[in-house]
C-alpha positions in Angstrom: 119.6 190.5 2.1 117.9 193.7 1.5 117.3 195.0 4.9 118.8 198.8 5.4 119.1 199.2 1.7 117.6 201.9 0.2 115.9 202.1 -3.4 115.3 204.5 -6.0 112.5 203.6 -7.7 112.7 204.2 -11.6 109.2 203.4 -12.4 105.6 203.7 -10.5 105.2 200.9 -8.2 102.2 199.7 -6.3 102.5 198.6 -2.3 100.0 197.4 -0.1 99.9 199.3 3.2 97.2 199.8 6.4 94.9 202.4 7.1 94.6 203.6 10.8 91.3 201.3 11.2 93.9 198.0 9.9 92.3 197.8 6.5 94.6 197.0 3.5 95.2 200.3 1.3 97.1 200.3 -1.6 99.1 203.2 -2.9 101.5 204.0 -5.9 104.9 205.3 -5.4 106.3 207.4 -8.0 109.3 207.3 -10.2 112.1 209.0 -8.6 110.8 208.2 -4.9 113.2 206.7 -2.7 112.0 203.6 -0.1 114.1 202.1 2.8 113.7 198.2 2.9 113.0 197.5 7.1 112.3 193.7 6.7 113.7 190.4 4.3 111.2 189.1 2.2 108.8 186.5 3.5 107.8 183.1 1.9 105.5 185.1 -0.6 108.3 187.5 -1.6 106.7 190.6 -0.1 109.1 192.6 2.1 108.4 195.5 3.9 109.7 199.1 2.8 109.8 202.5 4.2 108.4 205.6 2.6 107.1 209.0 3.8 107.4 207.6 7.4 104.9 204.6 6.5 105.2 201.0 6.6 104.1 199.0 3.1 104.5 195.5 1.6 106.4 195.3 -1.9 107.4 192.2 -3.7 111.2 192.1 -3.8 111.2 191.1 -7.3 109.2 194.4 -8.0 111.4 196.9 -6.2 114.3 194.7 -8.0 113.1 195.3 -11.3 111.8 198.8 -10.8 114.3 200.4 -8.6 118.1 200.9 -8.2 119.9 200.3 -5.3 121.5 203.4 -3.9 124.8 203.6 -2.2 125.4 202.8 1.3 126.2 206.3 2.9 127.6 205.1 6.1 130.1 203.0 4.1 130.9 206.0 2.0 132.5 208.0 5.5 134.2 205.3 7.0 
């Protein structure tokens, strides 16, 4: 379960989102950027991530292969 975890991308990664008109759009998130997982993977292996205040879909396998899980900051304080 990855929900709530943050990942720093080590390589650029293709994601899919929606435009204001509801059309699917693709974006490339650059290496070094941080995304937060906001849902578990669906039956196709896609999960939702939040990046720059926008919601995108990314394959779980891509996120795990191209990113590194960041430490949970809430555990560091408690």
